[in-house]
C-alpha positions as CSV (number, residue, x, y, z in Angstrom):
1,M,0.0,0.0,0.0
2,I,1.4,3.4,-1.1
3,M,1.7,5.9,1.8
4,K,-0.5,9.0,1.5
5,N,1.2,12.3,0.7
6,K,0.3,13.8,4.1
7,N,1.7,10.8,6.0
8,F,4.8,10.8,3.8
9,I,5.5,14.5,4.5
10,S,5.1,13.9,8.2
11,L,7.6,11.0,8.0
12,L,9.9,13.1,5.9
13,I,9.9,15.9,8.5
14,I,10.7,13.4,11.3
15,I,13.6,11.9,9.3
16,T,15.0,15.3,8.5
17,L,14.7,16.4,12.1
18,L,16.6,13.3,13.3
19,S,19.2,13.6,10.6
20,G,19.8,17.3,11.4
21,L,20.0,16.6,15.1
22,F,22.4,13.7,14.7
23,W,24.8,15.2,12.3
24,G,24.4,18.8,13.5
25,I,25.2,17.9,17.1
26,K,27.9,15.3,16.3
27,Y,29.9,17.8,14.2
28,S,28.8,21.1,15.8
29,H,31.0,24.0,16.8
30,P,30.2,25.2,20.3
31,Y,30.9,28.8,19.3
32,P,31.0,30.8,16.0
33,V,34.1,30.3,13.9
34,G,35.4,32.0,10.7
35,E,32.7,34.1,9.0
36,G,30.4,33.2,11.9
37,I,32.5,35.4,14.3
38,R,32.3,38.4,12.0
39,S,28.5,37.9,11.5
40,V,28.0,37.9,15.3
41,K,30.1,41.0,15.8
42,I,28.2,42.9,13.0
43,A,24.9,41.7,14.4
44,D,25.8,43.1,17.8
45,L,26.8,46.4,16.2
46,I,23.5,46.6,14.3
47,L,21.6,46.1,17.6
48,E,23.8,48.7,19.5
49,E,24.0,51.4,16.8
50,G,21.3,50.4,14.3
51,I,23.6,50.4,11.3
52,F,26.6,48.8,9.7
53,T,29.3,51.1,11.2
54,D,32.5,49.2,11.6
55,G,34.4,49.7,8.3
56,E,37.0,47.0,9.0
57,L,34.3,44.4,9.7
58,M,32.2,45.4,6.8
59,N,35.1,45.1,4.4
60,H,34.9,41.4,5.2
61,N,31.1,41.1,5.1
62,I,30.2,43.8,2.6
63,D,29.3,41.1,0.1
64,R,27.1,39.1,2.5
65,P,25.2,41.6,4.7
66,M,22.0,39.5,5.0
67,H,23.7,36.9,7.2
68,P,24.5,39.3,10.1
69,V,21.1,40.9,9.6
70,F,19.6,37.5,10.2
71,Y,21.6,37.1,13.3
72,A,20.6,40.5,14.5
73,F,17.0,39.6,14.0
74,L,17.3,36.5,16.1
75,F,19.3,38.2,18.8
76,K,16.7,41.0,19.0
77,I,13.9,38.6,19.6
78,F,15.5,35.8,21.6
79,G,18.6,37.4,23.1
80,H,22.2,36.6,22.4
81,N,21.7,32.8,22.3
82,Y,23.6,30.5,19.9
83,L,21.2,27.7,20.5
84,V,18.5,29.8,18.7
85,I,20.8,30.0,15.6
86,R,21.1,26.2,15.6
87,I,17.4,25.7,15.9
88,A,16.9,28.2,13.1
89,Y,19.4,26.3,10.9
90,L,17.6,23.1,11.7
91,L,14.3,24.6,10.6
92,F,15.9,25.9,7.4
93,F,17.2,22.3,6.7
94,I,13.6,21.0,7.1
95,G,12.5,23.8,4.8
96,I,15.1,22.7,2.2
97,V,13.9,19.1,2.2
98,L,10.3,20.1,1.9
99,L,11.1,22.5,-1.0
100,V,13.0,19.7,-2.8
101,Y,10.0,17.4,-2.3
102,K,7.6,20.1,-3.6
103,I,9.8,20.9,-6.7
104,G,10.1,17.2,-7.5
105,Q,6.3,16.8,-7.1
106,M,5.5,20.0,-9.1
107,V,8.0,19.4,-12.0
108,F,8.3,15.6,-12.2
109,N,6.2,13.1,-10.3
110,E,5.6,11.7,-6.9
111,R,8.2,9.0,-7.1
112,V,11.0,11.5,-8.0
113,A,9.7,13.9,-5.3
114,R,9.8,11.2,-2.6
115,L,13.2,9.8,-3.5
116,A,14.7,13.3,-3.8
117,G,13.2,14.3,-0.4
118,L,14.5,11.3,1.4
119,M,18.0,11.7,-0.2
120,T,18.1,15.3,0.9
121,A,16.9,14.5,4.4
122,L,19.7,11.9,4.7
123,C,22.3,14.0,3.1
124,Y,24.9,14.2,5.9
125,T,26.7,17.2,4.3
126,L,23.7,19.4,4.5
127,A,22.6,18.1,7.9
128,S,26.1,18.6,9.4
129,F,26.1,22.3,8.5
130,T,23.1,22.9,10.8
131,G,25.7,22.7,13.7
132,W,28.0,25.2,12.1
133,F,27.7,29.0,12.2
134,Y,28.4,29.4,8.5
135,R,25.8,30.7,6.1
136,E,25.6,27.5,4.0
137,V,22.2,26.2,5.3
138,F,20.7,29.7,5.3
139,F,22.0,30.4,1.7
140,C,21.0,26.9,0.5
141,F,17.5,27.5,1.8
142,L,17.2,30.8,-0.1
143,V,18.6,29.4,-3.4
144,T,16.2,26.4,-3.1
145,L,13.3,28.8,-2.4
146,L,14.4,30.8,-5.4
147,I,14.3,27.9,-7.8
148,Y,10.9,26.8,-6.3
149,S,9.5,30.3,-6.9
150,L,10.9,30.4,-10.4
151,Y,9.2,27.1,-11.2
152,K,6.0,28.4,-9.7
153,A,6.2,31.6,-11.8
154,Q,6.8,29.5,-15.0
155,L,4.1,26.9,-14.3
156,L,1.3,29.2,-12.9
157,D,2.2,32.3,-14.9
158,K,1.1,34.5,-12.1
159,K,2.7,38.0,-11.5
160,R,2.9,37.5,-7.8
161,W,5.3,34.6,-8.2
162,Y,7.5,36.7,-10.5
163,M,7.5,39.3,-7.8
164,I,8.3,36.7,-5.1
165,S,11.1,35.3,-7.2
166,G,12.7,38.8,-7.6
167,I,12.6,39.5,-3.9
168,V,14.1,36.1,-3.0
169,L,16.8,36.6,-5.6
170,A,17.8,40.0,-4.1
171,I,17.9,38.5,-0.6
172,S,20.0,35.6,-1.9
173,I,22.5,37.9,-3.6
174,L,22.8,40.0,-0.4
175,T,23.6,36.7,1.4
176,N,26.3,35.7,-1.1
177,A,27.4,38.1,-3.8
178,M,28.6,35.2,-6.0
179,L,25.0,35.0,-7.2
180,G,25.4,38.5,-8.5
181,F,25.6,37.6,-12.2
182,F,22.6,35.2,-12.0
183,P,20.0,37.9,-12.9
184,L,21.6,38.0,-16.4
185,F,21.2,34.2,-16.7
186,I,17.6,34.4,-15.5
187,L,16.9,37.2,-18.0
188,G,18.3,35.0,-20.8
189,Y,16.2,32.1,-19.8
190,F,13.1,34.2,-19.4
191,L,13.5,35.6,-22.9
192,L,13.9,32.0,-24.2
193,L,10.6,31.1,-22.5
194,A,8.9,34.3,-23.8
195,R,9.7,33.7,-27.5
196,G,8.1,36.9,-28.6
197,N,5.2,36.8,-26.2
198,K,4.7,40.4,-25.3
199,K,2.5,39.7,-22.3
200,F,5.4,37.7,-20.8
201,Y,7.7,40.8,-21.0
202,L,5.4,42.5,-18.5
203,K,6.0,39.7,-16.0
204,I,9.7,39.9,-16.6
205,A,9.5,43.6,-15.7
206,V,7.6,42.8,-12.5
207,F,10.4,40.3,-11.6
208,F,13.2,42.9,-12.1
209,L,11.2,45.7,-10.4
210,A,10.8,43.6,-7.3
211,F,14.5,42.6,-7.5
212,S,15.6,46.2,-7.9
213,L,13.5,47.6,-5.0
214,I,15.4,45.3,-2.7
215,I,18.9,45.4,-4.1
216,I,19.4,49.0,-5.3
217,P,19.1,50.7,-1.8
218,W,21.9,48.5,-0.5
219,V,24.0,49.1,-3.6
220,I,23.7,52.9,-3.2
221,S,24.2,52.8,0.6
222,C,27.2,50.6,0.2
223,Y,28.8,52.9,-2.3
224,L,28.1,56.0,-0.3
225,N,29.3,54.5,3.0
226,F,32.2,52.3,1.9
227,G,33.2,53.8,-1.5
228,R,32.5,50.8,-3.6
229,F,29.9,48.3,-4.8
230,F,29.3,45.3,-2.5
231,F,29.9,42.8,-5.3
232,T,33.5,44.0,-5.7
233,A,34.5,42.9,-2.2
234,G,37.7,40.9,-2.3
235,S,38.2,41.4,-6.0
236,G,41.8,42.5,-5.4
237,L,42.6,39.1,-4.0
238,I,40.5,36.7,-6.1
239,L,42.0,37.0,-9.6
240,P,45.6,37.8,-8.5
241,Q,45.6,34.7,-6.2
242,R,44.3,32.7,-9.1
243,V,47.2,33.9,-11.3
244,E,49.7,33.0,-8.6
245,R,48.2,29.6,-8.2
246,M,48.1,28.8,-11.9
247,K,51.8,29.7,-12.2
248,T,52.8,27.7,-9.1
249,I,51.2,24.5,-10.2
250,E,52.3,24.8,-13.9
251,D,55.1,22.3,-13.6
252,K,53.2,20.1,-11.1
253,Y,49.9,20.0,-12.8
254,I,49.6,16.2,-12.8
255,Q,50.2,16.1,-9.0
256,H,47.3,18.4,-8.4
257,L,45.1,16.7,-11.0
258,V,45.6,13.4,-9.0
259,G,45.1,15.2,-5.6
260,N,41.8,16.8,-6.7
261,S,40.4,13.8,-8.6
262,L,41.5,10.9,-6.3
263,G,42.5,12.7,-3.2
264,D,45.6,14.0,-1.4
265,F,46.1,10.6,0.2
266,F,47.2,9.2,-3.2
267,A,49.0,12.4,-4.4
268,Y,51.2,12.4,-1.2
269,R,52.3,8.8,-1.8
270,W,53.0,9.2,-5.5
271,Y,54.6,12.6,-5.4
272,P,56.9,13.4,-2.4
273,D,57.0,17.1,-3.2
274,Y,53.2,17.5,-3.5
275,N,51.7,20.4,-1.6
276,P,47.9,20.8,-1.9
277,S,48.2,24.5,-0.7
278,D,49.8,25.4,-4.0
279,S,46.4,25.1,-5.8
280,R,44.4,26.5,-2.9
281,F,46.1,29.7,-1.9
282,G,48.1,32.6,-3.3
283,W,50.0,33.8,-0.3
284,D,52.4,36.2,-2.1
285,N,49.5,38.2,-3.5
286,W,47.7,38.1,-0.2
287,L,50.7,39.6,1.5
288,K,51.1,42.2,-1.2
289,W,47.4,43.2,-0.8
290,Q,47.9,43.4,3.0
291,N,51.0,45.6,2.7
292,M,49.3,48.0,0.2
293,V,46.2,48.4,2.5
294,H,47.7,48.3,6.0
295,V,51.3,49.6,5.5
296,E,51.1,51.9,2.5
297,K,47.6,52.9,3.5
298,I,46.2,52.9,0.0
299,D,42.4,52.9,-0.3
300,R,41.1,49.3,-0.6
301,A,39.0,50.1,-3.7
302,E,42.1,51.4,-5.4
303,V,44.2,48.4,-4.3
304,D,41.5,46.1,-5.7
305,K,41.5,48.0,-9.1
306,I,45.3,47.9,-9.4
307,M,45.7,44.2,-8.5
308,T,42.7,43.0,-10.6
309,K,43.9,44.9,-13.7
310,G,47.3,43.2,-13.4
311,A,45.8,39.8,-12.9
312,I,43.5,40.2,-15.9
313,E,46.5,41.1,-18.1
314,E,48.3,37.9,-16.9
315,I,45.3,35.7,-17.6
316,F,45.0,37.0,-21.2
317,K,48.8,36.3,-21.6
318,N,48.3,32.7,-20.3
319,P,44.8,31.5,-21.2
320,W,45.8,27.8,-21.3
321,L,47.3,28.0,-17.8
322,Y,44.1,29.7,-16.6
323,T,41.9,27.1,-18.2
324,K,43.9,24.2,-16.6
325,L,43.4,25.9,-13.2
326,V,39.6,26.3,-13.9
327,F,39.5,22.5,-14.4
328,I,41.3,21.9,-11.1
329,D,38.9,24.2,-9.3
330,L,35.9,22.5,-10.9
331,L,37.2,19.2,-9.4
332,K,37.9,20.9,-6.1
333,L,34.4,22.4,-6.0
334,N,32.7,19.0,-6.6
335,T,35.0,17.0,-4.3
336,P,32.6,14.7,-2.3
337,M,32.0,15.9,1.2
338,T,32.2,13.6,4.2
339,P,31.1,14.6,7.8
340,D,33.5,17.3,9.1
341,T,36.0,16.9,6.2
342,R,36.5,17.0,2.5
343,M,37.2,13.8,0.6
344,Q,40.3,15.4,-0.8
345,A,41.9,15.5,2.6
346,M,40.6,12.2,3.9
347,F,43.2,10.0,5.7
348,V,46.0,12.5,5.2
349,K,48.2,12.1,8.3
350,T,45.3,10.6,10.3
351,H,44.2,7.1,11.4
352,Q,47.7,5.7,11.5
353,N,46.4,2.4,12.8
354,V,44.5,1.8,9.6
355,P,46.5,0.0,6.8
356,D,47.0,2.1,3.6
357,W,45.3,-0.5,1.4
358,L,42.1,-0.2,3.5
359,K,42.2,3.6,3.4
360,A,42.5,3.4,-0.4
361,V,39.6,1.1,-0.7
362,I,37.4,3.4,1.5
363,I,38.3,6.5,-0.5
364,L,37.8,4.9,-3.9
365,S,34.5,3.3,-2.8
366,I,33.0,6.6,-1.6
367,R,34.2,8.3,-4.7
368,F,32.7,5.5,-6.9
369,I,29.3,6.0,-5.2
370,Y,29.4,9.7,-5.9
371,L,30.5,8.9,-9.5
372,I,27.4,6.7,-10.0
373,L,25.2,9.5,-8.6
374,A,26.9,12.0,-11.0
375,G,26.2,9.5,-13.8
376,M,22.6,9.5,-12.9
377,I,22.5,13.3,-13.0
378,F,23.8,13.2,-16.6
379,Y,21.5,10.4,-17.5
380,G,18.5,12.2,-16.1
381,V,19.4,15.4,-18.0
382,I,20.0,13.6,-21.3
383,K,16.7,11.8,-21.0
384,N,14.9,15.1,-20.4
385,L,16.6,17.2,-23.1
386,K,13.4,17.3,-25.2
387,K,11.5,18.4,-22.1
388,W,14.0,21.2,-21.4
389,K,11.5,23.4,-19.7
390,K,11.2,20.8,-17.0
391,I,14.9,20.7,-16.1
392,G,15.7,24.2,-17.2
393,W,16.0,26.0,-13.8
394,L,17.7,23.1,-12.2
395,V,20.3,22.8,-14.9
396,L,20.8,26.6,-15.1
397,I,21.6,27.0,-11.3
398,V,23.9,24.0,-11.4
399,L,25.8,25.3,-14.4
400,Y,26.0,28.8,-13.0
401,F,27.5,27.8,-9.7
402,N,30.1,25.5,-11.4
403,F,31.0,28.2,-14.0
404,I,31.3,31.1,-11.6
405,L,33.0,29.4,-8.7
406,S,35.5,27.5,-10.9
407,N,36.5,30.8,-12.4
408,L,36.7,32.7,-9.1
409,I,37.2,30.7,-5.9
410,A,36.2,27.1,-5.4
411,I,36.2,24.9,-2.2
412,A,34.0,21.9,-1.6
413,R,31.6,23.6,0.9
414,Y,30.8,26.3,-1.7
415,S,28.9,23.6,-3.7
416,V,26.6,22.8,-0.7
417,P,23.8,25.2,-1.9
418,I,23.4,23.2,-5.1
419,Y,23.3,19.8,-3.4
420,P,19.4,19.9,-3.5
421,F,19.5,20.3,-7.3
422,Y,22.2,17.6,-7.8
423,I,19.9,15.3,-5.7
424,L,16.8,16.2,-7.7
425,L,18.5,15.6,-11.1
426,S,20.1,12.3,-9.8
427,S,16.7,11.2,-8.5
428,V,15.2,11.8,-12.0
429,G,18.0,9.6,-13.5
430,I,17.6,6.9,-10.9
431,I,13.8,6.6,-11.4
432,I,14.1,6.5,-15.2
433,F,17.0,3.9,-15.0
434,W,15.1,1.7,-12.5
435,T,11.9,1.8,-14.5
436,K,13.7,0.6,-17.6
437,L,15.6,-2.0,-15.7
438,K,12.4,-3.4,-14.2
439,K,10.8,-3.7,-17.6
440,K,13.8,-5.7,-18.9
441,L,13.9,-8.0,-15.9
442,L,10.1,-8.6,-16.0
């Protein structure tokens, strides 16, 4: 007997709650770390002075103001209580799972929706971030809500859903500026859907009006108070560090290809001089930037312009080197995640009591499972190419994240916000494959 939808949703919420509690508590941080510390400090300043006032703090968070605003909102209502943040993240995780289920149900069918919902609920990577003070779960919820809203707008063709989508997009960009170019991708896809339908253009205008009413005040305020646009934050470090990295690994490319495809465990054993930091950091440019800002006292915006211009010139001189680094970062971004660590660093200088052959088997087995799921994603997309309107928004957001992050800065946890869409697409592939397999067997 097939479980009724209401009963399944109740079961799904319970499973999500248990998964979030288990992984969130097991791998939780007792206090904020990294960007969480800055978000808490800015939230405190907002409550004390009512505005973003600390220039030094805002230079680090200028591209993600909504995260500290969210903290300030919670602190204002519930007091300075970190447990409240954890509870909020757990609720966001439940929200992500339900949105995945609803997208699957709305766009595909009940079987896809249930499989995708269960896979998302049991996804330890998403669940473990409920115990961190990073913005991954918060941002993931917003991005999933954005795709849900865009599908609603497409399928129902109601102006209110275009308006909601525009508002959610603006809030998402203010949570993570890397989504800043996505409006152009959305516009392109909207025009593809419109195909000369003049009535559709009015709805596109509604979308961008709602988006602009949220985003423009912050853009203007940011420029007036900090002398630059929020999406340029860190630009003086991103490209110059990439140039440094591409030159550093030029003669050791195979080492880093192995490290980012199989893992550092193998690269260290096959190449004694392997150093994973060479493809992750650009320390010389970071020191140069620090010196220009803090010692020479040059304005940050000016430093960013100078260093970015030099980096762009180097990239155009060495396009092949840059392309090779993009591929490394694409692998790095999509490195499988395990609880509290990246697969790339698994068993590096740890678990000395475990034999190397067993470590290798564990690493390759986990990667093989992820490879099968990746294969199901491609299979599901290929099988739905003729029904491109079904998979359009899912494919668009996945391609956008991979393109932007592999060209700017890529680490495994930055891919977490598109895990729900990987899961949805792989669920589509699995259901199609399983249906065909059953027909052949029977």
